C-alpha positions as CSV (number, residue, x, y, z in Angstrom):
1,M,-168.3,22.8,38.0
2,T,-168.9,24.8,41.1
3,E,-172.4,24.7,42.5
4,P,-174.0,28.1,43.0
5,L,-174.3,29.3,46.6
6,A,-177.5,28.3,48.2
7,R,-179.6,31.4,48.9
8,T,-179.0,32.4,52.5
9,P,-178.6,35.8,54.1
10,L,-174.9,35.3,53.8
11,T,-174.7,35.3,50.0
12,D,-172.6,38.1,48.5
13,D,-175.5,40.2,47.3
14,A,-177.0,40.2,50.8
15,L,-173.8,41.2,52.6
16,P,-173.3,44.8,53.6
17,A,-170.1,46.6,52.4
18,F,-167.9,48.3,55.0
19,T,-164.8,50.4,54.9
20,G,-161.7,48.5,56.0
21,M,-163.4,45.1,56.0
22,R,-164.4,42.7,53.2
23,L,-167.2,40.2,53.7
24,E,-167.5,37.4,51.2
25,A,-169.9,34.4,51.1
26,V,-168.1,31.1,51.0
27,A,-169.9,28.0,49.8
28,P,-168.6,25.0,51.7
29,G,-168.7,21.8,49.8
30,E,-168.8,18.8,52.1
31,I,-168.6,19.3,55.8
32,L,-167.4,16.2,57.6
33,N,-167.2,15.4,61.3
34,V,-164.3,13.1,61.9
35,R,-163.8,11.2,65.1
36,G,-160.9,9.0,66.0
37,N,-157.6,8.6,68.0
38,G,-155.2,11.3,66.8
39,G,-152.4,9.4,68.5
40,D,-152.9,6.3,66.4
41,P,-150.6,6.3,63.4
42,A,-153.0,4.1,61.4
43,F,-155.8,6.7,62.0
44,T,-153.6,9.7,61.1
45,E,-152.3,7.9,58.0
46,A,-155.8,7.1,56.8
47,V,-157.0,10.7,57.3
48,A,-153.9,12.0,55.5
49,S,-154.3,9.7,52.6
50,A,-158.0,10.7,52.1
51,L,-157.8,14.4,52.9
52,G,-154.3,15.4,52.0
53,C,-153.2,16.2,55.6
54,P,-153.0,14.4,58.9
55,P,-155.4,15.6,61.6
56,P,-153.9,18.4,63.7
57,V,-153.4,17.2,67.3
58,T,-152.6,20.6,68.8
59,P,-155.8,22.0,70.3
60,N,-157.5,24.8,68.4
61,T,-155.4,24.6,65.2
62,W,-156.2,23.7,61.7
63,A,-154.3,22.2,58.7
64,P,-154.8,22.8,55.0
65,G,-155.6,19.7,53.0
66,E,-156.4,19.1,49.4
67,G,-159.1,21.7,48.8
68,L,-160.2,21.8,52.5
69,H,-159.4,23.0,56.0
70,L,-159.2,20.3,58.7
71,L,-160.0,21.9,62.1
72,W,-159.3,20.5,65.5
73,V,-162.5,20.8,67.5
74,G,-161.9,18.3,70.3
75,P,-159.3,15.8,71.6
76,D,-160.7,13.1,69.2
77,E,-162.8,15.3,66.8
78,W,-162.1,17.3,63.7
79,L,-164.2,19.2,61.1
80,A,-163.2,18.8,57.5
81,V,-164.6,21.9,55.6
82,V,-164.2,21.1,52.0
83,D,-164.1,24.0,49.5
84,A,-166.9,24.1,47.0
85,E,-164.4,23.7,44.1
86,G,-162.5,21.0,46.0
87,P,-162.6,17.3,45.0
88,S,-165.9,15.6,45.8
89,G,-166.4,12.2,47.4
90,R,-164.3,12.9,50.5
91,L,-166.9,11.1,52.8
92,A,-166.5,7.9,50.8
93,A,-162.7,8.2,50.5
94,L,-162.3,8.8,54.2
95,R,-164.6,5.9,55.2
96,N,-162.7,3.6,52.8
97,A,-159.3,4.7,54.1
98,L,-160.4,4.2,57.7
99,G,-161.8,0.7,57.0
100,T,-162.6,-1.1,60.2
101,Q,-160.7,1.2,62.5
102,H,-162.4,2.5,65.6
103,A,-163.4,5.8,64.0
104,A,-166.5,7.6,62.7
105,V,-167.1,10.0,59.8
106,T,-170.4,11.9,59.5
107,A,-171.5,14.2,56.8
108,L,-173.0,17.3,58.3
109,G,-175.0,18.2,55.2
110,A,-176.0,21.6,53.9
111,G,-177.1,22.9,57.3
112,Y,-174.2,25.4,57.5
113,A,-173.3,28.7,55.9
114,A,-169.9,30.3,55.8
115,V,-168.5,33.8,55.5
116,Q,-165.0,35.2,55.1
117,M,-164.0,38.4,56.8
118,A,-160.8,40.2,55.8
119,G,-159.2,43.5,56.4
120,E,-157.8,45.7,59.2
121,R,-161.2,46.1,60.9
122,A,-162.2,42.4,60.8
123,R,-160.5,41.5,64.1
124,D,-162.1,44.5,65.8
125,A,-165.5,43.6,64.6
126,L,-165.2,40.0,65.8
127,S,-163.8,41.1,69.2
128,R,-167.1,43.0,69.9
129,G,-169.1,39.8,69.9
130,T,-166.9,36.9,71.1
131,P,-165.5,36.1,74.6
132,L,-162.5,34.6,72.8
133,D,-159.3,36.6,73.0
134,I,-158.6,37.1,69.3
135,H,-155.7,39.6,69.8
136,P,-152.9,38.7,67.3
137,R,-150.6,37.5,70.2
138,E,-153.3,34.9,71.2
139,F,-155.1,34.0,68.0
140,G,-153.3,34.0,64.7
141,P,-153.0,32.2,61.4
142,G,-153.4,28.4,61.7
143,Q,-155.7,28.7,64.8
144,C,-159.4,27.9,65.1
145,A,-162.0,27.8,67.9
146,Q,-165.6,27.0,68.5
147,T,-167.0,30.1,70.1
148,R,-170.0,32.4,70.5
149,L,-170.4,35.4,68.3
150,A,-173.1,37.6,69.9
151,H,-175.8,34.9,70.4
152,A,-174.7,32.5,67.7
153,S,-172.4,29.5,67.9
154,V,-169.7,29.6,65.3
155,V,-166.5,27.9,64.3
156,L,-163.9,30.5,63.6
157,W,-160.5,30.1,62.0
158,Q,-157.8,32.5,60.9
159,L,-156.4,32.0,57.4
160,D,-153.6,34.5,57.3
161,A,-152.1,37.6,58.9
162,A,-154.0,40.1,56.8
163,P,-156.1,39.1,58.8
164,T,-158.6,36.9,57.0
165,F,-161.1,34.8,59.1
166,R,-163.6,32.2,58.1
167,L,-166.8,31.6,60.1
168,L,-169.0,28.5,59.9
169,I,-172.5,29.0,61.2
170,R,-175.7,27.1,61.2
171,R,-177.7,28.2,58.1
172,S,-180.7,29.1,60.3
173,M,-178.5,31.7,62.2
174,S,-177.0,33.3,59.0
175,G,-179.5,36.2,58.9
176,Y,-178.8,37.0,62.5
177,L,-175.1,37.0,61.8
178,R,-175.5,39.3,58.8
179,D,-177.7,41.7,60.8
180,W,-175.3,41.6,63.8
181,L,-172.3,42.5,61.6
182,H,-174.2,45.3,60.0
183,A,-175.1,46.8,63.4
184,V,-171.5,46.4,64.8
185,M,-170.0,48.1,61.7
186,R,-172.5,51.0,62.0
187,R,-171.5,51.5,65.6
188,M,-167.8,51.3,64.7
189,D,-168.3,53.9,62.0
190,G,-170.4,56.2,64.3
């Protein structure tokens, strides 16, 4: 059974509606920080067996796993963002698979909120707040980045060519993000 979304300013009933862009609250299940040597076959096999995909080793890319997205965030660091309806127990499964390898897995807890942005105006709205070049020739499906969005730190990844984006943000900044999106869309409409 899916847990209800924790009340944050990024729950669906708190998100503004805009023409040409859909905003949807996304409830992440577990969020795991995974550290290890992506060049070590034993590490990649352990991660793949526990999460359903090997860790991507190309910078700023993500891979789909079993009910999760595994995002490259550094040369030896990944974020596993498990869907709320995805299988539970990934922390224990990953720790068991890694055994005594030189690696670390940390649960990041419920300190994050997520939102999905889709539609022809999503890229334009994001481009007004990030220094990241998110033009389709530079940032497309399968890519991710840690960046700033206005004054907030976010992890951003593109799911498809629609385009559909996901943003992971600290829960304490979720009201700011909602208000910023609302202000940007009002300016774009005006």
